[in-house]
C-alpha positions as CSV (number, residue, x, y, z in Angstrom):
1,M,99.4,-130.7,139.0
2,K,100.2,-127.9,141.2
3,Q,100.7,-128.8,144.9
4,V,97.6,-127.0,146.1
5,E,95.6,-128.9,143.5
6,L,97.0,-132.2,144.8
7,E,96.2,-131.4,148.2
8,Q,92.6,-130.7,147.3
9,I,92.5,-134.0,145.4
10,I,94.0,-135.9,148.4
11,A,91.4,-134.4,150.6
12,L,88.7,-135.4,148.0
13,R,90.1,-139.0,148.3
14,H,89.9,-138.9,152.1
15,W,86.2,-137.8,151.9
16,L,85.4,-140.6,149.5
17,H,87.1,-142.9,151.7
18,A,85.2,-141.9,154.8
19,H,81.8,-142.1,152.9
20,P,81.8,-145.4,151.0
21,E,78.7,-146.6,149.3
22,L,78.0,-150.2,148.0
23,S,77.2,-151.1,144.5
24,R,73.9,-149.8,143.1
25,T,73.8,-147.3,146.1
26,E,76.5,-144.8,145.0
27,D,74.1,-141.8,144.7
28,K,75.7,-139.6,147.3
29,T,79.2,-140.3,145.8
30,S,78.0,-139.4,142.4
31,E,76.4,-136.2,143.7
32,Y,79.5,-135.2,145.5
33,L,81.8,-135.7,142.6
34,Q,79.6,-133.8,140.3
35,G,79.5,-130.9,142.6
36,F,83.3,-131.1,143.0
37,L,83.7,-131.0,139.3
38,R,81.5,-128.0,138.7
39,D,83.3,-126.1,141.5
40,H,86.9,-127.0,140.4
41,A,86.9,-128.4,136.9
42,M,83.7,-127.4,135.1
43,P,82.9,-129.8,132.3
44,D,81.3,-128.6,129.1
45,E,78.5,-131.2,129.8
46,I,77.6,-133.9,132.4
47,F,75.1,-136.4,131.5
48,P,73.6,-139.4,133.4
49,L,74.3,-143.0,132.6
50,D,73.2,-146.2,134.2
51,G,72.5,-146.0,138.0
52,A,74.6,-143.5,139.7
53,G,77.0,-143.3,136.7
54,F,77.7,-140.2,134.8
55,A,80.1,-138.8,132.0
56,A,81.9,-135.6,132.2
57,I,82.8,-134.1,128.7
58,Y,85.7,-131.7,128.0
59,N,85.9,-130.5,124.4
60,G,88.9,-129.5,122.6
61,V,89.3,-126.4,120.4
62,V,88.0,-128.2,117.3
63,P,86.3,-131.6,116.9
64,G,88.3,-134.7,116.5
65,K,88.8,-138.1,118.2
66,T,87.2,-139.1,121.5
67,V,89.3,-140.6,124.4
68,L,87.5,-142.1,127.4
69,I,89.0,-142.6,130.8
70,R,87.0,-144.5,133.4
71,T,86.9,-144.9,137.1
72,E,84.6,-146.8,139.5
73,L,82.3,-145.5,142.1
74,D,81.4,-148.5,144.6
75,A,82.9,-149.8,147.7
76,L,82.8,-153.1,149.3
77,P,80.9,-154.8,152.2
78,I,84.1,-155.1,154.3
79,H,84.5,-153.6,157.6
80,E,87.5,-151.3,158.0
81,V,90.0,-152.1,160.8
82,N,92.3,-148.9,160.2
83,N,90.6,-147.2,163.2
84,D,93.6,-144.9,163.7
85,M,92.9,-143.0,160.4
86,S,91.4,-139.6,160.5
87,Y,89.4,-140.5,157.4
88,R,88.4,-144.0,158.3
89,S,84.9,-145.3,157.0
90,L,82.0,-143.9,158.9
91,Y,79.8,-146.8,157.9
92,S,80.1,-150.0,159.7
93,G,80.8,-153.0,157.4
94,V,81.4,-150.8,154.4
95,G,84.8,-149.7,153.1
96,H,86.9,-148.7,150.1
97,K,88.9,-151.7,150.2
98,C,89.7,-152.0,146.5
99,G,90.9,-148.5,146.0
100,H,88.0,-147.1,144.0
101,D,88.4,-143.9,146.2
102,G,91.8,-143.5,144.9
103,H,90.7,-144.1,141.3
104,M,88.0,-141.5,141.6
105,A,90.5,-139.1,143.0
106,I,92.9,-139.7,140.1
107,L,90.1,-139.1,137.5
108,T,89.1,-136.0,139.2
109,G,92.7,-134.8,139.3
110,L,92.8,-135.5,135.5
111,A,89.6,-133.3,135.1
112,S,91.4,-130.4,136.8
113,V,94.2,-130.6,134.3
114,V,92.1,-131.2,131.2
115,A,89.6,-128.3,132.3
116,T,92.6,-125.9,132.5
117,H,94.5,-127.2,129.5
118,R,92.1,-128.2,126.7
119,P,93.3,-130.4,123.8
120,A,93.8,-128.6,120.4
121,S,91.3,-131.1,118.9
122,G,89.0,-133.9,120.1
123,R,87.4,-134.3,123.4
124,V,88.0,-136.2,126.7
125,V,85.2,-138.1,128.3
126,L,85.6,-139.1,132.0
127,L,83.3,-142.0,132.9
128,Y,82.4,-142.2,136.5
129,Q,81.0,-145.8,136.5
130,P,78.9,-147.5,139.2
131,D,78.5,-151.2,140.1
132,E,81.9,-152.5,139.2
133,E,82.0,-154.9,142.1
134,T,78.9,-156.6,140.7
135,G,80.1,-156.8,137.2
136,S,77.0,-154.9,135.9
137,G,78.1,-151.3,135.9
138,A,80.1,-151.0,132.7
139,R,77.6,-153.0,130.8
140,G,74.7,-150.8,132.0
141,C,76.6,-147.7,130.9
142,C,77.6,-149.0,127.5
143,V,74.0,-149.8,126.6
144,H,72.4,-146.7,128.1
145,D,70.9,-144.4,125.5
146,N,73.3,-141.5,126.6
147,F,76.4,-143.6,125.7
148,A,75.5,-143.0,122.1
149,K,76.9,-139.6,122.6
150,I,80.4,-140.9,123.4
151,V,81.4,-143.7,121.2
152,P,85.1,-143.5,122.2
153,D,88.0,-144.0,119.8
154,M,90.2,-145.1,122.5
155,A,89.4,-146.0,126.2
156,F,91.7,-146.3,129.2
157,A,91.5,-147.4,132.9
158,L,93.8,-148.3,135.5
159,H,93.9,-150.4,138.8
160,N,96.2,-150.1,141.7
161,L,98.1,-153.3,142.4
162,P,99.4,-154.1,145.9
163,G,102.5,-156.3,145.6
164,F,104.2,-154.3,142.9
165,P,106.6,-151.5,143.4
166,T,105.0,-148.1,144.1
167,G,104.4,-146.2,140.7
168,Q,105.3,-149.2,138.5
169,I,103.2,-149.6,135.4
170,V,102.0,-153.1,134.7
171,C,100.3,-154.2,131.5
172,R,100.1,-156.7,128.7
173,T,98.5,-157.1,125.3
174,G,95.4,-159.4,125.3
175,A,93.6,-160.4,128.5
176,F,94.6,-158.1,131.5
177,S,91.9,-159.4,133.9
178,S,90.0,-162.7,133.7
179,A,86.6,-163.7,132.5
180,V,84.6,-164.6,135.6
181,K,81.3,-166.3,136.2
182,Y,79.9,-166.4,139.8
183,A,77.0,-168.8,140.0
184,A,74.7,-170.5,142.4
185,I,73.5,-174.0,142.3
186,R,70.3,-174.9,144.3
187,L,69.2,-178.4,145.0
188,S,65.7,-179.2,146.1
189,G,64.4,-182.5,147.6
190,K,62.3,-183.4,150.6
191,E,63.0,-183.2,154.3
192,A,62.8,-186.2,156.5
193,H,63.5,-187.3,160.0
194,S,67.3,-187.9,160.4
195,A,66.5,-191.3,161.9
196,Q,64.7,-192.2,158.7
197,P,66.6,-190.4,155.8
198,E,65.2,-192.9,153.4
199,T,61.9,-191.2,153.5
200,G,63.1,-188.0,152.2
201,V,65.4,-186.7,149.4
202,S,68.5,-184.9,151.0
203,P,70.9,-182.8,148.9
204,S,73.8,-183.2,151.2
205,F,75.9,-185.8,149.4
206,A,75.0,-184.4,146.0
207,L,76.3,-180.9,147.1
208,A,79.5,-182.6,148.4
209,Q,79.9,-184.5,145.1
210,I,79.4,-181.4,143.0
211,T,82.0,-179.5,145.2
212,L,84.5,-182.4,144.6
213,M,83.5,-182.4,140.8
214,A,84.7,-178.7,140.7
215,Q,88.2,-180.0,141.1
216,E,87.8,-182.2,138.2
217,V,86.7,-179.4,135.9
218,Q,89.6,-177.3,137.0
219,R,92.1,-180.1,136.2
220,R,90.5,-180.6,132.8
221,F,90.6,-176.9,131.8
222,G,93.3,-175.6,133.9
223,T,96.1,-175.6,131.3
224,P,99.0,-173.1,131.3
225,D,97.3,-171.3,128.4
226,A,93.9,-171.2,129.8
227,Y,94.9,-170.1,133.3
228,A,91.6,-171.6,134.7
229,L,90.2,-171.8,138.1
230,V,87.0,-173.1,139.8
231,V,86.5,-172.3,143.5
232,P,83.6,-173.1,145.9
233,V,82.9,-170.0,147.9
234,Y,79.6,-170.7,149.7
235,S,77.5,-173.6,150.8
236,Q,74.4,-173.9,152.9
237,V,72.4,-177.0,153.7
238,G,69.9,-178.0,156.3
239,V,69.1,-176.5,159.7
240,Q,70.7,-176.8,163.1
241,A,68.5,-179.5,164.5
242,S,69.5,-183.1,165.1
243,G,66.2,-184.7,164.0
244,V,66.1,-183.0,160.6
245,C,67.6,-184.4,157.4
246,P,67.6,-181.5,154.9
247,G,65.4,-181.1,151.9
248,S,67.3,-178.3,150.2
249,G,70.8,-176.7,149.9
250,E,72.8,-174.2,147.9
251,A,76.4,-173.8,146.8
252,H,78.2,-170.9,145.1
253,F,81.2,-171.2,142.8
254,T,83.4,-168.8,140.8
255,L,84.9,-169.9,137.4
256,R,87.7,-167.9,136.0
257,S,89.9,-168.0,132.8
258,E,91.9,-165.7,130.6
259,S,89.7,-166.8,127.7
260,G,85.9,-166.2,127.5
261,E,85.6,-169.3,125.3
262,V,87.3,-171.4,127.8
263,L,85.1,-170.1,130.6
264,D,81.9,-170.9,128.6
265,A,83.2,-174.4,128.0
266,M,84.1,-174.8,131.7
267,W,80.6,-173.6,132.8
268,Q,78.9,-176.1,130.2
269,A,80.9,-179.0,131.5
270,F,80.4,-178.0,135.2
271,S,76.6,-177.4,134.8
272,E,76.0,-180.5,132.7
273,R,77.9,-182.8,135.3
274,A,75.9,-181.0,138.1
275,V,72.6,-181.9,136.4
276,E,73.8,-185.5,136.1
277,I,74.5,-185.6,139.8
278,A,71.2,-184.0,140.8
279,I,69.2,-186.6,138.8
280,N,71.1,-189.5,140.2
281,H,70.2,-188.2,143.7
282,R,66.6,-187.5,142.7
283,L,66.8,-183.9,143.1
284,E,65.6,-180.8,141.3
285,I,68.3,-178.4,140.4
286,E,68.4,-174.7,139.6
287,F,71.2,-172.5,138.3
288,R,71.5,-168.7,138.9
289,V,74.3,-166.7,137.4
290,I,74.9,-163.8,139.9
291,E,77.9,-162.0,138.2
292,D,79.4,-162.4,134.8
293,Y,82.6,-160.5,133.9
294,T,83.8,-160.2,130.4
295,A,87.8,-160.5,130.3
296,T,89.4,-157.1,129.8
297,D,91.1,-157.5,126.5
298,N,93.9,-155.1,126.0
299,D,94.2,-153.6,122.4
300,A,97.8,-153.8,121.1
301,G,97.7,-150.1,120.1
302,A,96.4,-149.0,123.4
303,V,99.1,-150.9,125.3
304,G,101.7,-149.3,123.1
305,M,100.4,-145.8,124.2
306,I,100.6,-147.0,127.9
307,S,104.2,-148.1,127.4
308,A,105.1,-145.0,125.6
309,A,103.5,-142.9,128.4
310,A,105.2,-144.7,131.1
311,H,108.6,-144.3,129.5
312,K,108.0,-140.5,128.9
313,L,107.2,-140.1,132.5
314,D,110.3,-142.2,133.6
315,L,108.0,-144.7,135.3
316,E,109.1,-148.3,135.3
317,Y,107.0,-150.5,132.9
318,V,106.7,-154.3,133.2
319,T,104.8,-156.8,131.1
320,V,103.1,-159.6,133.0
321,E,102.9,-163.0,131.6
322,H,99.4,-163.9,132.5
323,S,96.2,-162.1,133.1
324,F,95.1,-161.3,136.7
325,R,92.7,-163.7,138.0
326,W,90.2,-161.2,139.4
327,G,87.3,-159.9,137.3
328,E,87.0,-156.2,136.1
329,D,84.0,-155.1,134.2
330,F,86.1,-152.5,132.1
331,G,86.0,-155.6,129.8
332,E,82.6,-154.6,128.7
333,V,84.2,-151.4,127.3
334,T,87.3,-153.1,125.6
335,C,85.0,-155.7,124.0
336,R,83.2,-152.7,122.2
337,Y,85.9,-150.2,121.7
338,P,89.8,-150.2,121.5
339,G,91.3,-149.6,124.8
340,A,93.3,-151.0,127.6
341,M,93.7,-151.2,131.3
342,F,97.0,-151.0,133.1
343,G,98.1,-151.6,136.7
344,L,99.7,-149.0,139.0
345,G,101.9,-150.5,141.6
346,A,100.7,-149.7,145.2
347,G,103.8,-150.9,146.9
348,L,105.4,-154.3,147.9
349,D,104.1,-154.1,151.5
350,C,100.6,-152.6,150.7
351,P,97.9,-154.9,152.0
352,A,96.1,-156.7,149.4
353,L,92.9,-155.6,147.7
354,H,89.8,-156.5,149.6
355,N,91.8,-156.8,152.9
356,P,90.1,-155.0,155.8
357,D,93.3,-153.1,156.5
358,Y,93.9,-152.0,152.8
359,D,94.0,-148.3,152.2
360,F,94.8,-146.5,148.8
361,P,98.2,-144.9,148.9
362,D,97.9,-141.1,148.3
363,E,101.3,-141.1,146.6
364,L,99.8,-142.9,143.6
365,I,97.5,-140.0,142.7
366,Q,100.0,-137.8,141.0
367,P,101.6,-140.6,138.7
368,G,98.1,-141.7,137.9
369,V,97.0,-138.3,136.8
370,E,100.2,-137.9,134.8
371,M,99.8,-141.3,133.1
372,F,96.1,-140.4,132.1
373,K,97.1,-136.9,130.9
374,T,99.8,-138.4,128.7
375,L,97.5,-141.0,127.4
376,V,95.0,-138.4,126.5
377,D,97.7,-136.4,124.6
378,L,98.9,-139.6,122.6
379,A,95.3,-140.7,121.9
380,L,94.3,-137.3,120.6
381,G,97.6,-136.6,118.9
382,T,98.2,-133.5,121.1
383,T,101.7,-132.2,121.5
384,E,102.9,-129.9,124.5
385,G,102.7,-126.9,122.2
386,E,99.2,-127.5,121.2
387,R,97.5,-127.5,124.5
388,V,95.2,-124.5,125.0
389,S,94.4,-122.9,128.3
390,A,90.8,-122.6,129.3
391,S,91.1,-118.8,129.5
392,S,92.2,-118.6,125.8
393,K,89.8,-121.1,124.5
């Protein structure tokens, strides 16, 4: 990228950071990005996908393979505390605290390069995907009717990684991010006077028992190979009144594992034991799965391309032993098409993802664009001499 282009992309990132939108509400983000592409990197076609999602298509000189590169659109319900930034979030309680603003900037920087230097054959599809933080966006895009126009031969995505050296490329074959299930358990009984609890049916002790049972499930499945985790994240029972013994309550849990099969087994064991506890306490029980992430399973061939791209660009490449425990819905793409996600180190001292003081480092934009452009060339079999300028196309 030329310096002026980089400055424009950084300015785009700052605008996106200042105007964050939560999952399922990213309409202004999508509209702004499409306008930027039309003004600075005109695609051959833009077509809508699920929600605020869309795909921008850049055709090569002749037909060939299709490579897809994906970014996320959504921000988080986290209030920003970096009040000294000129581009701080304009919306109270909403912030780009996972770096999706930077990911969008990288993909749009790639669009600028691809629009100017088309591949000799094939096409590049840039997927601007909504709703990653809910685990529903990639799935919704993949099953959308317009996705039948894409059908990629190879797909790539990245995620910035605080705690890793700036610009380091982090990857592995197999699970890169975990399979995750976020579920709610609601118990229903009958209120009573707290002086006469025996006249009602309280969920208090049952919820406590289920929460402790979560530890048993984790010990059972948390082998070194499974890398499993069960965490209670929310609970509510009763009202703030001394005379009321509660009649209902709810608790939320996240279950994680490198393996989808292990996650399913964990959930079955957990839910069956929860039913037993509810029955023993004479309570009705209801389950609600709120989020469900498929593990991002990296294809060996795609990982080989990522390694080759990093070495070609003289970027440090490391292989991690285990998957990351967070969920990433790019797994909905990799379970359907060959592909891989890699990490891009955001710095050893960078605040962690989802922290209120996190801010995507602008110095990651250029290596991110260069990695994706090199991966496009590798996936489409394009050499330096075969790139065609837009003016001569």
